[in-house]
mmCIF file of the N, C-alpha and C atoms, coordinates in Angstrom:
data_MODEL
# 
_entry.id   MODEL 
# 
loop_
_atom_site.group_PDB 
_atom_site.id 
_atom_site.type_symbol 
_atom_site.label_atom_id 
_atom_site.label_alt_id 
_atom_site.label_comp_id 
_atom_site.label_asym_id 
_atom_site.label_entity_id 
_atom_site.label_seq_id 
_atom_site.pdbx_PDB_ins_code 
_atom_site.Cartn_x 
_atom_site.Cartn_y 
_atom_site.Cartn_z 
_atom_site.occupancy 
_atom_site.B_iso_or_equiv 
_atom_site.pdbx_formal_charge 
_atom_site.auth_seq_id 
_atom_site.auth_comp_id 
_atom_site.auth_asym_id 
_atom_site.auth_atom_id 
_atom_site.pdbx_PDB_model_num 
ATOM 1   N N  . LEU A 1 1  ? 1.051   -0.985  0.023  1.00 0.00 ? 1  LEU A N  1 
ATOM 2   C CA . LEU A 1 1  ? -0.371  -0.069  -0.035 1.00 0.00 ? 1  LEU A CA 1 
ATOM 3   C C  . LEU A 1 1  ? 0.452   1.136   -0.192 1.00 0.00 ? 1  LEU A C  1 
ATOM 4   N N  . LYS A 1 2  ? 1.583   1.705   1.002  1.00 0.00 ? 2  LYS A N  1 
ATOM 5   C CA . LYS A 1 2  ? 3.425   2.784   0.965  1.00 0.00 ? 2  LYS A CA 1 
ATOM 6   C C  . LYS A 1 2  ? 3.546   2.542   -0.342 1.00 0.00 ? 2  LYS A C  1 
ATOM 7   N N  . SER A 1 3  ? 3.584   2.373   -1.310 1.00 0.00 ? 3  SER A N  1 
ATOM 8   C CA . SER A 1 3  ? 4.002   2.404   -2.734 1.00 0.00 ? 3  SER A CA 1 
ATOM 9   C C  . SER A 1 3  ? 3.189   3.069   -3.773 1.00 0.00 ? 3  SER A C  1 
ATOM 10  N N  . VAL A 1 4  ? 1.782   3.035   -3.041 1.00 0.00 ? 4  VAL A N  1 
ATOM 11  C CA . VAL A 1 4  ? 0.583   3.967   -3.770 1.00 0.00 ? 4  VAL A CA 1 
ATOM 12  C C  . VAL A 1 4  ? -0.152  4.618   -3.539 1.00 0.00 ? 4  VAL A C  1 
ATOM 13  N N  . ILE A 1 5  ? 0.521   4.951   -2.376 1.00 0.00 ? 5  ILE A N  1 
ATOM 14  C CA . ILE A 1 5  ? -0.046  6.349   -1.784 1.00 0.00 ? 5  ILE A CA 1 
ATOM 15  C C  . ILE A 1 5  ? 0.879   7.174   -1.506 1.00 0.00 ? 5  ILE A C  1 
ATOM 16  N N  . THR A 1 6  ? 0.374   8.632   -1.393 1.00 0.00 ? 6  THR A N  1 
ATOM 17  C CA . THR A 1 6  ? 1.263   9.942   -0.996 1.00 0.00 ? 6  THR A CA 1 
ATOM 18  C C  . THR A 1 6  ? 1.674   10.108  0.051  1.00 0.00 ? 6  THR A C  1 
ATOM 19  N N  . PRO A 1 7  ? 2.890   10.853  1.122  1.00 0.00 ? 7  PRO A N  1 
ATOM 20  C CA . PRO A 1 7  ? 2.812   10.533  2.300  1.00 0.00 ? 7  PRO A CA 1 
ATOM 21  C C  . PRO A 1 7  ? 1.497   11.550  3.135  1.00 0.00 ? 7  PRO A C  1 
ATOM 22  N N  . GLU A 1 8  ? 0.877   12.707  2.204  1.00 0.00 ? 8  GLU A N  1 
ATOM 23  C CA . GLU A 1 8  ? -0.018  13.544  3.143  1.00 0.00 ? 8  GLU A CA 1 
ATOM 24  C C  . GLU A 1 8  ? -1.483  12.075  3.153  1.00 0.00 ? 8  GLU A C  1 
ATOM 25  N N  . ILE A 1 9  ? -1.516  11.364  2.052  1.00 0.00 ? 9  ILE A N  1 
ATOM 26  C CA . ILE A 1 9  ? -2.607  10.384  2.147  1.00 0.00 ? 9  ILE A CA 1 
ATOM 27  C C  . ILE A 1 9  ? -2.418  9.100   3.477  1.00 0.00 ? 9  ILE A C  1 
ATOM 28  N N  . GLU A 1 10 ? -0.946  8.929   3.511  1.00 0.00 ? 10 GLU A N  1 
ATOM 29  C CA . GLU A 1 10 ? -0.656  7.871   4.775  1.00 0.00 ? 10 GLU A CA 1 
ATOM 30  C C  . GLU A 1 10 ? -1.328  8.678   6.169  1.00 0.00 ? 10 GLU A C  1 
ATOM 31  N N  . GLN A 1 11 ? -0.910  10.394  6.113  1.00 0.00 ? 11 GLN A N  1 
ATOM 32  C CA . GLN A 1 11 ? -1.102  10.920  7.380  1.00 0.00 ? 11 GLN A CA 1 
ATOM 33  C C  . GLN A 1 11 ? -2.347  10.394  7.568  1.00 0.00 ? 11 GLN A C  1 
ATOM 34  N N  . LYS A 1 12 ? -3.270  11.085  6.813  1.00 0.00 ? 12 LYS A N  1 
ATOM 35  C CA . LYS A 1 12 ? -4.501  11.157  7.016  1.00 0.00 ? 12 LYS A CA 1 
ATOM 36  C C  . LYS A 1 12 ? -5.127  9.915   7.629  1.00 0.00 ? 12 LYS A C  1 
ATOM 37  N N  . MET A 1 13 ? -5.015  8.969   6.827  1.00 0.00 ? 13 MET A N  1 
ATOM 38  C CA . MET A 1 13 ? -5.552  7.406   7.104  1.00 0.00 ? 13 MET A CA 1 
ATOM 39  C C  . MET A 1 13 ? -4.952  7.137   9.003  1.00 0.00 ? 13 MET A C  1 
ATOM 40  N N  . LEU A 1 14 ? -4.014  7.433   8.853  1.00 0.00 ? 14 LEU A N  1 
ATOM 41  C CA . LEU A 1 14 ? -3.065  7.214   10.093 1.00 0.00 ? 14 LEU A CA 1 
ATOM 42  C C  . LEU A 1 14 ? -4.025  8.175   10.946 1.00 0.00 ? 14 LEU A C  1 
ATOM 43  N N  . GLN A 1 15 ? -4.964  8.878   10.892 1.00 0.00 ? 15 GLN A N  1 
ATOM 44  C CA . GLN A 1 15 ? -5.604  9.768   11.984 1.00 0.00 ? 15 GLN A CA 1 
ATOM 45  C C  . GLN A 1 15 ? -6.740  9.238   12.628 1.00 0.00 ? 15 GLN A C  1 
ATOM 46  N N  . HIS A 1 16 ? -7.211  8.680   11.408 1.00 0.00 ? 16 HIS A N  1 
ATOM 47  C CA . HIS A 1 16 ? -8.477  7.610   11.505 1.00 0.00 ? 16 HIS A CA 1 
ATOM 48  C C  . HIS A 1 16 ? -8.264  6.304   12.293 1.00 0.00 ? 16 HIS A C  1 
ATOM 49  N N  . THR A 1 17 ? -6.996  5.809   12.139 1.00 0.00 ? 17 THR A N  1 
ATOM 50  C CA . THR A 1 17 ? -6.459  4.691   13.136 1.00 0.00 ? 17 THR A CA 1 
ATOM 51  C C  . THR A 1 17 ? -6.029  4.626   14.291 1.00 0.00 ? 17 THR A C  1 
ATOM 52  N N  . PRO A 1 18 ? -6.582  3.958   15.631 1.00 0.00 ? 18 PRO A N  1 
ATOM 53  C CA . PRO A 1 18 ? -6.617  3.891   16.723 1.00 0.00 ? 18 PRO A CA 1 
ATOM 54  C C  . PRO A 1 18 ? -4.823  3.507   16.877 1.00 0.00 ? 18 PRO A C  1 
ATOM 55  N N  . ILE A 1 19 ? -4.631  2.518   15.978 1.00 0.00 ? 19 ILE A N  1 
ATOM 56  C CA . ILE A 1 19 ? -3.349  1.960   16.484 1.00 0.00 ? 19 ILE A CA 1 
ATOM 57  C C  . ILE A 1 19 ? -2.296  2.886   15.731 1.00 0.00 ? 19 ILE A C  1 
ATOM 58  N N  . ARG A 1 20 ? -2.799  3.754   14.672 1.00 0.00 ? 20 ARG A N  1 
ATOM 59  C CA . ARG A 1 20 ? -1.654  4.393   14.270 1.00 0.00 ? 20 ARG A CA 1 
ATOM 60  C C  . ARG A 1 20 ? -0.647  3.808   13.199 1.00 0.00 ? 20 ARG A C  1 
ATOM 61  N N  . ARG A 1 21 ? -0.884  3.046   12.633 1.00 0.00 ? 21 ARG A N  1 
ATOM 62  C CA . ARG A 1 21 ? 0.439   2.801   11.346 1.00 0.00 ? 21 ARG A CA 1 
ATOM 63  C C  . ARG A 1 21 ? -0.613  2.270   10.450 1.00 0.00 ? 21 ARG A C  1 
ATOM 64  N N  . LEU A 1 22 ? -0.389  1.285   9.408  1.00 0.00 ? 22 LEU A N  1 
ATOM 65  C CA . LEU A 1 22 ? -1.165  0.823   8.263  1.00 0.00 ? 22 LEU A CA 1 
ATOM 66  C C  . LEU A 1 22 ? -0.916  -0.630  8.459  1.00 0.00 ? 22 LEU A C  1 
ATOM 67  N N  . GLY A 1 23 ? -1.831  -1.142  8.204  1.00 0.00 ? 23 GLY A N  1 
ATOM 68  C CA . GLY A 1 23 ? -2.110  -3.023  8.241  1.00 0.00 ? 23 GLY A CA 1 
ATOM 69  C C  . GLY A 1 23 ? -1.153  -3.392  7.417  1.00 0.00 ? 23 GLY A C  1 
ATOM 70  N N  . GLN A 1 24 ? -0.265  -4.593  7.920  1.00 0.00 ? 24 GLN A N  1 
ATOM 71  C CA . GLN A 1 24 ? 0.461   -5.614  6.975  1.00 0.00 ? 24 GLN A CA 1 
ATOM 72  C C  . GLN A 1 24 ? -0.339  -6.504  6.983  1.00 0.00 ? 24 GLN A C  1 
ATOM 73  N N  . PRO A 1 25 ? 0.362   -7.109  5.749  1.00 0.00 ? 25 PRO A N  1 
ATOM 74  C CA . PRO A 1 25 ? -0.232  -8.406  5.119  1.00 0.00 ? 25 PRO A CA 1 
ATOM 75  C C  . PRO A 1 25 ? -0.301  -9.599  6.032  1.00 0.00 ? 25 PRO A C  1 
ATOM 76  N N  . GLN A 1 26 ? 0.639   -9.441  7.005  1.00 0.00 ? 26 GLN A N  1 
ATOM 77  C CA . GLN A 1 26 ? 1.351   -10.170 8.103  1.00 0.00 ? 26 GLN A CA 1 
ATOM 78  C C  . GLN A 1 26 ? 0.680   -9.994  9.510  1.00 0.00 ? 26 GLN A C  1 
ATOM 79  N N  . ASP A 1 27 ? -0.808  -9.086  9.244  1.00 0.00 ? 27 ASP A N  1 
ATOM 80  C CA . ASP A 1 27 ? -1.607  -8.561  10.500 1.00 0.00 ? 27 ASP A CA 1 
ATOM 81  C C  . ASP A 1 27 ? -2.985  -9.468  10.010 1.00 0.00 ? 27 ASP A C  1 
ATOM 82  N N  . ILE A 1 28 ? -2.507  -9.589  8.433  1.00 0.00 ? 28 ILE A N  1 
ATOM 83  C CA . ILE A 1 28 ? -4.394  -10.426 7.802  1.00 0.00 ? 28 ILE A CA 1 
ATOM 84  C C  . ILE A 1 28 ? -4.154  -11.988 8.173  1.00 0.00 ? 28 ILE A C  1 
ATOM 85  N N  . ALA A 1 29 ? -2.887  -12.430 7.521  1.00 0.00 ? 29 ALA A N  1 
ATOM 86  C CA . ALA A 1 29 ? -2.095  -14.049 7.854  1.00 0.00 ? 29 ALA A CA 1 
ATOM 87  C C  . ALA A 1 29 ? -2.394  -14.856 9.529  1.00 0.00 ? 29 ALA A C  1 
ATOM 88  N N  . ASN A 1 30 ? -1.953  -13.034 10.742 1.00 0.00 ? 30 ASN A N  1 
ATOM 89  C CA . ASN A 1 30 ? -2.296  -14.011 11.675 1.00 0.00 ? 30 ASN A CA 1 
ATOM 90  C C  . ASN A 1 30 ? -3.285  -13.839 12.317 1.00 0.00 ? 30 ASN A C  1 
ATOM 91  N N  . ALA A 1 31 ? -5.015  -13.536 11.754 1.00 0.00 ? 31 ALA A N  1 
ATOM 92  C CA . ALA A 1 31 ? -6.296  -13.195 12.443 1.00 0.00 ? 31 ALA A CA 1 
ATOM 93  C C  . ALA A 1 31 ? -6.565  -14.844 11.553 1.00 0.00 ? 31 ALA A C  1 
ATOM 94  N N  . ALA A 1 32 ? -5.790  -15.608 10.278 1.00 0.00 ? 32 ALA A N  1 
ATOM 95  C CA . ALA A 1 32 ? -6.209  -16.757 9.782  1.00 0.00 ? 32 ALA A CA 1 
ATOM 96  C C  . ALA A 1 32 ? -5.693  -17.154 10.265 1.00 0.00 ? 32 ALA A C  1 
ATOM 97  N N  . LEU A 1 33 ? -4.849  -17.535 10.827 1.00 0.00 ? 33 LEU A N  1 
ATOM 98  C CA . LEU A 1 33 ? -3.827  -18.641 11.390 1.00 0.00 ? 33 LEU A CA 1 
ATOM 99  C C  . LEU A 1 33 ? -4.426  -18.876 13.144 1.00 0.00 ? 33 LEU A C  1 
ATOM 100 N N  . PHE A 1 34 ? -4.884  -18.139 13.558 1.00 0.00 ? 34 PHE A N  1 
ATOM 101 C CA . PHE A 1 34 ? -5.770  -17.907 14.572 1.00 0.00 ? 34 PHE A CA 1 
ATOM 102 C C  . PHE A 1 34 ? -6.929  -18.668 14.568 1.00 0.00 ? 34 PHE A C  1 
ATOM 103 N N  . LEU A 1 35 ? -7.597  -18.204 13.540 1.00 0.00 ? 35 LEU A N  1 
ATOM 104 C CA . LEU A 1 35 ? -8.909  -19.181 13.264 1.00 0.00 ? 35 LEU A CA 1 
ATOM 105 C C  . LEU A 1 35 ? -8.512  -20.179 12.569 1.00 0.00 ? 35 LEU A C  1 
ATOM 106 N N  . CYS A 1 36 ? -7.768  -20.422 12.280 1.00 0.00 ? 36 CYS A N  1 
ATOM 107 C CA . CYS A 1 36 ? -7.575  -21.794 11.989 1.00 0.00 ? 36 CYS A CA 1 
ATOM 108 C C  . CYS A 1 36 ? -6.608  -23.113 13.127 1.00 0.00 ? 36 CYS A C  1 
ATOM 109 N N  . SER A 1 37 ? -6.324  -22.597 14.305 1.00 0.00 ? 37 SER A N  1 
ATOM 110 C CA . SER A 1 37 ? -5.876  -22.542 14.955 1.00 0.00 ? 37 SER A CA 1 
ATOM 111 C C  . SER A 1 37 ? -6.799  -23.694 16.437 1.00 0.00 ? 37 SER A C  1 
ATOM 112 N N  . PRO A 1 38 ? -6.302  -24.248 17.129 1.00 0.00 ? 38 PRO A N  1 
ATOM 113 C CA . PRO A 1 38 ? -6.931  -24.977 18.743 1.00 0.00 ? 38 PRO A CA 1 
ATOM 114 C C  . PRO A 1 38 ? -6.881  -23.726 19.110 1.00 0.00 ? 38 PRO A C  1 
ATOM 115 N N  . ALA A 1 39 ? -6.853  -22.846 19.366 1.00 0.00 ? 39 ALA A N  1 
ATOM 116 C CA . ALA A 1 39 ? -7.087  -21.757 20.225 1.00 0.00 ? 39 ALA A CA 1 
ATOM 117 C C  . ALA A 1 39 ? -8.403  -21.293 19.738 1.00 0.00 ? 39 ALA A C  1 
ATOM 118 N N  . ALA A 1 40 ? -9.306  -21.339 18.639 1.00 0.00 ? 40 ALA A N  1 
ATOM 119 C CA . ALA A 1 40 ? -10.374 -20.687 18.509 1.00 0.00 ? 40 ALA A CA 1 
ATOM 120 C C  . ALA A 1 40 ? -11.770 -22.029 18.119 1.00 0.00 ? 40 ALA A C  1 
ATOM 121 N N  . SER A 1 41 ? -11.394 -23.028 18.813 1.00 0.00 ? 41 SER A N  1 
ATOM 122 C CA . SER A 1 41 ? -11.845 -24.100 18.443 1.00 0.00 ? 41 SER A CA 1 
ATOM 123 C C  . SER A 1 41 ? -13.560 -24.104 19.171 1.00 0.00 ? 41 SER A C  1 
ATOM 124 N N  . TRP A 1 42 ? -13.674 -22.845 19.790 1.00 0.00 ? 42 TRP A N  1 
ATOM 125 C CA . TRP A 1 42 ? -15.210 -23.135 20.613 1.00 0.00 ? 42 TRP A CA 1 
ATOM 126 C C  . TRP A 1 42 ? -15.679 -21.784 19.697 1.00 0.00 ? 42 TRP A C  1 
ATOM 127 N N  . VAL A 1 43 ? -14.788 -20.544 18.905 1.00 0.00 ? 43 VAL A N  1 
ATOM 128 C CA . VAL A 1 43 ? -15.209 -19.678 18.296 1.00 0.00 ? 43 VAL A CA 1 
ATOM 129 C C  . VAL A 1 43 ? -16.215 -19.526 17.092 1.00 0.00 ? 43 VAL A C  1 
ATOM 130 N N  . SER A 1 44 ? -17.382 -19.551 16.795 1.00 0.00 ? 44 SER A N  1 
ATOM 131 C CA . SER A 1 44 ? -18.383 -19.726 16.056 1.00 0.00 ? 44 SER A CA 1 
ATOM 132 C C  . SER A 1 44 ? -19.120 -18.556 15.763 1.00 0.00 ? 44 SER A C  1 
ATOM 133 N N  . GLY A 1 45 ? -19.833 -18.701 14.366 1.00 0.00 ? 45 GLY A N  1 
ATOM 134 C CA . GLY A 1 45 ? -20.752 -17.354 13.661 1.00 0.00 ? 45 GLY A CA 1 
ATOM 135 C C  . GLY A 1 45 ? -20.253 -15.630 14.683 1.00 0.00 ? 45 GLY A C  1 
ATOM 136 N N  . GLN A 1 46 ? -18.780 -15.734 14.661 1.00 0.00 ? 46 GLN A N  1 
ATOM 137 C CA . GLN A 1 46 ? -18.493 -14.472 14.363 1.00 0.00 ? 46 GLN A CA 1 
ATOM 138 C C  . GLN A 1 46 ? -17.467 -13.376 13.041 1.00 0.00 ? 46 GLN A C  1 
ATOM 139 N N  . ILE A 1 47 ? -17.719 -12.543 13.318 1.00 0.00 ? 47 ILE A N  1 
ATOM 140 C CA . ILE A 1 47 ? -17.103 -11.371 11.992 1.00 0.00 ? 47 ILE A CA 1 
ATOM 141 C C  . ILE A 1 47 ? -16.198 -10.682 13.038 1.00 0.00 ? 47 ILE A C  1 
ATOM 142 N N  . LEU A 1 48 ? -14.929 -11.535 12.818 1.00 0.00 ? 48 LEU A N  1 
ATOM 143 C CA . LEU A 1 48 ? -13.269 -11.100 12.799 1.00 0.00 ? 48 LEU A CA 1 
ATOM 144 C C  . LEU A 1 48 ? -13.157 -9.841  12.090 1.00 0.00 ? 48 LEU A C  1 
ATOM 145 N N  . THR A 1 49 ? -13.365 -8.218  12.624 1.00 0.00 ? 49 THR A N  1 
ATOM 146 C CA . THR A 1 49 ? -12.686 -7.506  11.983 1.00 0.00 ? 49 THR A CA 1 
ATOM 147 C C  . THR A 1 49 ? -11.612 -7.148  12.248 1.00 0.00 ? 49 THR A C  1 
ATOM 148 N N  . VAL A 1 50 ? -10.109 -7.460  11.437 1.00 0.00 ? 50 VAL A N  1 
ATOM 149 C CA . VAL A 1 50 ? -8.863  -6.931  11.473 1.00 0.00 ? 50 VAL A CA 1 
ATOM 150 C C  . VAL A 1 50 ? -8.406  -5.644  10.685 1.00 0.00 ? 50 VAL A C  1 
ATOM 151 N N  . SER A 1 51 ? -8.547  -4.774  11.217 1.00 0.00 ? 51 SER A N  1 
ATOM 152 C CA . SER A 1 51 ? -8.362  -3.429  10.858 1.00 0.00 ? 51 SER A CA 1 
ATOM 153 C C  . SER A 1 51 ? -8.010  -1.980  11.352 1.00 0.00 ? 51 SER A C  1 
ATOM 154 N N  . GLY A 1 52 ? -7.168  -2.558  12.878 1.00 0.00 ? 52 GLY A N  1 
ATOM 155 C CA . GLY A 1 52 ? -6.512  -1.910  13.330 1.00 0.00 ? 52 GLY A CA 1 
ATOM 156 C C  . GLY A 1 52 ? -7.225  -0.820  14.337 1.00 0.00 ? 52 GLY A C  1 
ATOM 157 N N  . GLY A 1 53 ? -8.631  -0.708  14.463 1.00 0.00 ? 53 GLY A N  1 
ATOM 158 C CA . GLY A 1 53 ? -9.455  -0.276  14.814 1.00 0.00 ? 53 GLY A CA 1 
ATOM 159 C C  . GLY A 1 53 ? -10.324 0.666   13.679 1.00 0.00 ? 53 GLY A C  1 
ATOM 160 N N  . GLY A 1 54 ? -9.851  1.102   13.022 1.00 0.00 ? 54 GLY A N  1 
ATOM 161 C CA . GLY A 1 54 ? -10.382 1.908   11.561 1.00 0.00 ? 54 GLY A CA 1 
ATOM 162 C C  . GLY A 1 54 ? -11.556 2.190   11.922 1.00 0.00 ? 54 GLY A C  1 
ATOM 163 N N  . VAL A 1 55 ? -12.621 0.708   11.564 1.00 0.00 ? 55 VAL A N  1 
ATOM 164 C CA . VAL A 1 55 ? -13.469 1.038   11.512 1.00 0.00 ? 55 VAL A CA 1 
ATOM 165 C C  . VAL A 1 55 ? -14.250 1.645   12.257 1.00 0.00 ? 55 VAL A C  1 
ATOM 166 N N  . GLN A 1 56 ? -14.023 1.025   13.369 1.00 0.00 ? 56 GLN A N  1 
ATOM 167 C CA . GLN A 1 56 ? -14.610 1.877   14.794 1.00 0.00 ? 56 GLN A CA 1 
ATOM 168 C C  . GLN A 1 56 ? -14.682 3.043   14.696 1.00 0.00 ? 56 GLN A C  1 
ATOM 169 N N  . GLU A 1 57 ? -13.214 3.794   14.402 1.00 0.00 ? 57 GLU A N  1 
ATOM 170 C CA . GLU A 1 57 ? -13.173 5.348   13.933 1.00 0.00 ? 57 GLU A CA 1 
ATOM 171 C C  . GLU A 1 57 ? -14.156 5.873   13.868 1.00 0.00 ? 57 GLU A C  1 
ATOM 172 N N  . LEU A 1 58 ? -14.298 5.377   12.256 1.00 0.00 ? 58 LEU A N  1 
ATOM 173 C CA . LEU A 1 58 ? -15.788 5.910   11.411 1.00 0.00 ? 58 LEU A CA 1 
ATOM 174 C C  . LEU A 1 58 ? -16.564 5.972   11.783 1.00 0.00 ? 58 LEU A C  1 
ATOM 175 N N  . ASN A 1 59 ? -17.258 5.196   12.807 1.00 0.00 ? 59 ASN A N  1 
ATOM 176 C CA . ASN A 1 59 ? -18.668 5.569   12.991 1.00 0.00 ? 59 ASN A CA 1 
ATOM 177 C C  . ASN A 1 59 ? -18.709 6.322   13.924 1.00 0.00 ? 59 ASN A C  1 
# 
């Protein structure tokens, strides 16, 4: 993502992300690995939003 956005746009995006960093592919991979792991064996019918809090910031 950083290769296609300007520094100004990046700063605006970061202002709306409570974690104050852009997401990385590894962030999504970690969520997927959790859902595939035994640790998630009791998780069902949930929506896991991996957004760094950006979705809640927009609400």
